[in-house]
N, C-alpha and C positions, 0 to 999 in steps of 0.2 A: 431583141436584146436592147437593154437600156444603153443610152449614150451618155458618157461622162461629160459633165459640164466643164468649161474651161477653168483651170486653176490659175493661181496668181502669176506663175511664171510662163504660162503657155504662150502669151503674146510675144514675150521676149525671145522664147525658144524658137518661135516660127519665123523670126526676122533674120533669116540667113543671108544677110546682105554681104557686100564685099568686105572681107577681113574678119567675118564671123568665124568663131572656132567650130569645128565639127561637133556633132552631138556627143560622141563618146568623150571628147576632151572636156566639154562643158560639164558632163555628169561627173567626171573624175574630179574636176575643180570644185564642184559643189560638195562632194564627199569630203574633200580635204578641208573645206571651209567650215564644216559642221563642228561645233564646239565639243571638246572632250568633257565627259562628265566629271565633276569634281569629286574629291575623295570621300565626301560625306554621303554620297549616293549608295547607301547600303542599308539593308534591313535584316533582322534576325528571324530565324524560323521558329515556329511554335514548338512548345515542349509539353510534356505531360498530357492532360486531358485534351488540350487544344490540338495536339498532334494526332491523338487518336481520332478525334472528331473530323479533322481534315482528311485523314486516310479513309474514314468511312464515307465521307461525302465524295471524295475522288473516286472511290470504288463504285458508288451509285451512278455517278456521271458516266463512267466508262461502260459499266454493265448495261445501262439503259440507253446509251448513245445520245446523251443530252448535250445541249450546247448552251454555254453561258458567255456573257461579255467578259467575265473574269478571265477565262482562258483565251478567248479569241483576241482580246486586247492586250494579252500578256501583262495583266496588272501585277505590279510588284507586291501587292498586298493580298494576293489570292490565298496564300497559306493562312494568313491572319484571319481573314473574313470567313473562309470556309471552316476554319477551326472554331469559329464562334457561331456557326449556323446561319451565316448571311451569304447571299449570292445575288448577282445582278443579271437580268435578262433584257434583251432588246427586242421590241415587238414592232409590228407594222412593216416588216420587211427589212432588208439590209441595204436599201438604196434611198438616199435622202434627196429631197427636192432643192436643197440649198448647198452652196459651195463655200462654206467657211474655210478660211485659209489655214486653220490650225488642225483640221479634222481629216482623218484618213478614210472615212466612209465614202463609198462611191456615190455620185450624184447623177440625177437625171430629171428632166422636166416632167416626164410621165413614167413613174415607176410602175412595176407590175401591180395588178389589183391586190387588195388585201386578201389574206387567207382566212376564209370563214371558219376554218377548223382551228385557228390559232388559239382562241381562248381555252378550248378544251385541252389542246396539247400543252399549253403553258401551265395550266392548272395541274396536269398530270406530272409534268417535270418538277414543279415545286413540291408536290406531294412525295414523289419518289426520292428527292434529295433529302427529305427530312429536315427542312429548314425551319428556323424560328423567325427569320426576317427576310423578306425578299424585296429587292429594288427592281422596279420595272421601268426601263428607260425606252425612249422612242426615237425614231427618225422623224424629221419634219415631213409632213404630207400636205404641202400647199396645194396639191392637185385635187384634194378632196374638199367638198363644200364646208365641212365642219372641222377641217384640219386633222381629221382622224379621231376626234374626241369620242365619238360613239364606240369605235373599236377599242380604244384605250379602256373605256369604262367596262365594256364586255369582258375584256381580259382580266381586269381587277376583280370583277364580280365572280368570275368563274373560279379564280384562285380561292377567294374567300369562301365560296360555297363548298369547295372540296377540302380546304384546309383552313377552317375558321380561326384557328389559334395562331396562324402565321401573321406577324406584323407586316403591313404592306406600305410601301413607299413608291410613289410615282414621280419619276424624274421626267417632267413633261416638256413638250415643245411650247412655243409661245402661241400656238394656234393662230398664227398670223394676226395676233392682237384682237381676235374675235372674243369679246367678253361674254356674248350669249352662248357660244360654244363652250366656254369655260364653265359657265353656270350649269349647263346641261351635263357636262362631264362630272362635276363635283356633287351633283344632286344625289344625296343618299349614298355616295361612294364610300365603301368601307376602308378608308385610308387612315394611317397614323401620320404620314408625312406627305405633303405636296411640295415637291422640289422643282425649281426651274433655275438654270444657271445664267447669270449675266455674263459669264466667261472672262471679260476683261474690263478695264476701266473705261469710262465713257469716251474719252478722247480717241481711243484706239478702235472704236466700233468699225469705222470705215476701212481700217487696215486688216483687222482680224476676222470680222464676221461678215456673213452674207449681207448684201444691201437691204434685204427684207427684215433683218434683225437689228435691234438697237437696245442700248441700256435702258432707255426711257420706256420702250415697249415691254421689256422684261420686267421692269419695276411695276408697271401698270398691271401686269398679269399676277405678280406676287401680291400686290396690294388688294386686288379684287378677290383673289383666292382666300385671303385672310378675312375679308369682309363677308364673303359668302359662307365660309366654313371656319368660324373662329375656333372650333373644336379641334381642327387639324393644325399641326405644327407646320410652318413653312421653312424652307431651306434654300440656300443658294451657294454658288461656288465661284471663286475668282482664280484665274490662272495668272501667274507672274512670270516675268522673263520675256515679255513681248514688246518691251519698249516703254513701260510705265515707270513712274517714279514712286518712291516709298510713300510720299505724301498723297499721290493719287490713289494708291491702294487704301490708305486710311480714309480718304474722302469717300471712296466707293463703298467701303464698309459702313460708314455713317449713313450714306444714302439708303442702303439696304435695311439698316436697323430702323431708320425713320419710317420705312415702308412697312414695318411690323414683322420683318423676317426674324424668325426665332433662332435658326441655326445657320452656321456658316463654315465652309471649308476653304482653305487656301492652299494651293499646290503649285509646283514648278511645271511650266510648259516644257514639253520635250518635242522636238521636231520629228513627226512620224516618217517623213520621207524627204528626198531631196527637192521635191516640188512644193513643199510647204514652207511656211514662214520659218526663218532661222531663229534660233534662240538668241535673244539680245543680252541676257545676263543670267547668272545663277546667284540669287541672293543667298547669303550664308544662313545657317541654321539660327544664329542669333537674331537675324532680322525676322525670320518666321516666328521666333519666340516673342519678339516685340509686338508683332501683329496679333499674336494670340492674346497677349495681355491687353492690348487696345480693344480687341473685340469683346473681351469679357467685361472691361470697364464700360463699354458702350451699352451693355445689357443683353448681349446674345446669351441665350440659355445653354448653348452647347457650341464648342469650337474645336476644330481640328486644323492645325496649321503646320505645314512642313514640306520639305522638298518632294517627298514621295506620296503625299496625300492626294487622293483623287476624290471626286465629288461623292462617291458612295463609300468612302473609307469608314469602316466600322459603323455602318449605318444603324444597325440595331442598337449598339452601345451608345451612339450619339443621341438616339431618341431617348434612351434611358437617362443619359446625362441631362437632357433638356427637361425631363420630368423629375429631376432632383437626385439622380444617381451620381455615382463617382465619375469624375471627368475621364474621358477615354484616354487622354494623354498620360494618366497616372496608372492605367490598368495594364500591367505586363507590357511595358513599352517595347516596340520592335524597332524603333528608330525612325519610322516613317513620319510621325508627328513630333513636334517639339513644343515646349511650353516653359513658362516661368514657374509653373506649378510642380510640386513634387509631393511624394507621400512619405510620411515619417514611419517609424518602426511599429506604431500601433495602428497604422492604416488611416490616419487622418491626413487630409490634404493641407499642405502648407504652401506659402509663397516664398520665392527666393529672389 
């Protein structure tokens, strides 16, 4: 059985010196300290054809016993994405070799071996769900010589072979900064989008992310991916509410754009459990709208910014936006993303 690596608060919890509160009292105090969600944390359900498609997808998932990150992570946008034929899957196991302080995934130095049948099983799941766009996300596998690159590639190729019309997006790890492994991963890979998240602003790396991860290493992976495969769109995501300033978010976006990143998402960090980092703040929707405007002015070809936005939010539509389609924020808004853009009565995008 895998052993969980220490989390941020473990050391403090184990220091039961004179005067320390008992464990149950500390847990109760942490629960009380967690910030209450603000009133704007709400989203609307799909209607019409989107509702029909969501119901069909849900039925396929239940009937075939399939698993998706969308459900397991209780994503607030599952109705929206499934209603548009998009779903997210996590591969290479469910145990990560890193212990980032924002993430609820279990960690271990030596996770179980990779499942050689996973590419075929994943391809079957995508086919049965009848998707138009699939996001494949991964855990970090620092225990493997190539960081898991070969396995990731096999999974993507298996999906493409069985469902060639499905758009594929890989939300990749940083492969421990190994650019050779990245090159082997991307060689001929049938992808529309290569995504890798910087997660937070550079100053907070040591607070938020595992020591083996950094903004600089993430930037180098994104830059090299664009150099190797200029035909693939690149994408990254920033969480806010971790202790950053508005100015630092703007600076991080500029760094990403300077690295050639095409698409960006910005969303609110939510504390998964009492042992994870606490939420520092809840920026108001107007702030997310301002970041949306800044990102578009910087030259990002597709943007999703909002309290309930996650890195895979409307992934297929975001790709379409980047290729010249309508901005995702003006397409049947559910409230997850906010923008200064709006659509007039004849369907043309305006600014406000």
